[in-house]
N, C-alpha and C positions, 0 to 999 in steps of 0.2 A: 495398622490400618486406621485407627482413630486419628493418628497424627496426620496421615494423608488427607483424610476427610476434613480435618481442621484447616489444613493448608488450602484445600480447594474452596472451602467456605470463605476463608479470609480473602482469597483472590477474587472470588465472585463478588464479595462485599465491596472490595476496592473498586472493581470494574463498575458495579452498579452505582456507587457513590460518584465516580468520575463522570459517568454517563449523565446522571441527574444534574451534576454541576455544569456540564457543557450545554445541556438543554435549557437550563434556567435562563441564560442570558437572552437567546432569541425569543423565548416564550414571553419573557418580561417585556421585551421590545414590542411584541405583537399586542400584549395587553395594554401597554401605554398608548400605542398608535390607535387602537380601537377606541379608547377613551377620548382621545383628541379628535378622532373622526366624527364622533357624536356631536362635538362642539363646532367642528369646521369640516363638513363633508366634502367641500370643494378643493381641499388641499391635496393635490396629487402626490406630493412628497410623502405624505403619510401612507398612502397606498403602496408606494414603492418600498417603504420601510417594512410593511407587512409582507410583501412579495419576497424581499430579500431575506427576511427572517424565516419565512416558511421554507425557502430554498436551503438555508443554513441548517434548519432543523431536519429536513429530509436527508441532507448530506450526512449529518451526524448519525442518524438512524441507519442509513444505508451502510456506513462504515462499520457500525456495530454489528449489523447482520453479516457482512462479509467476514468479520473476525470470528463471530460466534459459529458460523457454519463452515469455517475454513477446513474442518476435519472431514467433512462429508464429500467424498470424491467418487468418481466413476471412471477409472482409468481405461484407456484404450490406446492402441498404437496409432500414431499420427505423425505428420511431418513437423519437426520442431520449428522450421522456418515460418510455417503458416501460423503457429501459435505466437511467435514473436511479432509477425506482421499484424495479427489481430490486436495484440496489446498496444502496439504503436498507433494503430488506426483509432483506437478508443481513447487515446491520450491527447490532450491539448498541448501542443509543442510550439512555443513562440518562434517567430521567424529568425530570431538571432541565435537559435540553437541548430546546429547541423547534425542530422541523424545519419549515422554510419552503420549500415547493415553488413556485418562481417560473418557471413554464414552460407552454408550450402543448403539449398532448399530441400535436398533429398535426405537429409539426416533424420532418421526415425527416432521417436521417443515414446515410451509407454507412460502416459500421464492422463489426468483429467484435463481435456483441452480448455474448457472455460475457466476452471479454477486456476490453472497454470497461467493462462493469459492474464487473469486478474492479478496474480502475484507479480508478474512482470510489470504490469501497468502500475501497481503501487510503487515499485522501485523506480520506474520511469518518472512518475510524478515527483518522487523524492529527488531524483537527479535534476529535474527541471528547476525545482525550488532552490537547489544548490548552485544554480548558474543564473543568477539574476541578471548578470551583465552579458549573458550569452556564453557559448562554448560548444564543445563537441559531446554528443551523446552516442555512445557506441554500444551496439548489441552484438555479442560474440557467442557463437554456438560451437561447441567442440565435443569430441567423444574420446573416452578412455575405455580400456577393456571392461571397467566396472560401472561406468556412469556416463550420463550425458549432462554436460554442464552448460548453463546459460549465464553469461556475464553481462551485467548492466554497468557500464562504465561512464563516468562523467568527468569533466575537467573543471569542476567547481572548487569551492573553498576548502573542502575536506570536512570531516566531522570533528567538532571540538572534543577534547578529552573528557570534559564533564558530561557531554551528551552520550559518549560511548558507553558509560556505565549503565545507562538506562535505555539503550537503543532498542532493545527487544521487549521492553516492558509496555504493556498496553496502557494507553492514555498518558504516558509519561514521555513528553517530547518537548524540545526547546521551541520547535515550530508547531504551534497549535492549529495552524491552518488545516492540517489533515487530521486533527483530533488525536494525534499520537497513536493511530491504529494502522497506518500504512505498512510499516516495516514488520510489526508483530503479526499482521495478517499474512504477509508474504511468507514469513517464517512458519506460521501455523500450517499453511497450505503445503509447503515443501516437506515439512516433517510428517504430514499425513500421508505422503507418498513414500515414506521411509528414507527421505533424503535429508539434506542439510542446507542451511543458508549461512554463508560466511561473508566476510568483507575485509578489504584492506583500504586504508585511507591515509592520505598525506596532506598536511596543512598547505593550502595554497596551490595544490596540484590536482586534487580530485579524489574520488572514491569509486571503488569497484565492488559490487555485490555479486556473489556467485551462488546460483541456485544449482545444486548438484542432485540429480535424480538417478537412483540406482537402476541398472539394467536388469530386466527379469532374468532369473536363473533359467538355464536351459537343461532339461533332463536329458541325460545321455544313456 
């Protein structure tokens, strides 16, 4: 028990340290800009610096909240297609990326709708970032006797081997634009449903993440 507590404390210490590290840069920018504004209040560029840094700070804190509260769910039966549509509508997708919806709207799933949409959205953002030159983003819904699976597939560059080793670790990511919390948050949400998040990737061809949600057992 003490070993588990020590591991939890170590993990939270790491997360807190990384959060403080990520916040330090935009807060320092704001501090510097305020100092310069006092000397030159008519410089619009300084106000833009403050606005952008505040946006960055808010984004970091929102990502941390999403990760921290990922285990709090309120499952209900809903249409999986509507959850996928919600995730896509909440995501910024460039014009050079084609979205392919490969699913039946009538497929039912027992999940927390908002949290699952958030998990899909995190993976969609990751897919978009992997396709800087454009490509195909495919969302596939399927059902097995034991689970409902949601696949987010991109035609990007694939995940580098060195990044795979830390892919699910919070705040540890090669692309710091998302603060290293997108994929860990998706994993945390899926596992809170008793499911799993897995992936396949191939260099130069793309990556597929699969969110697998167990079907509720039926009493006979």
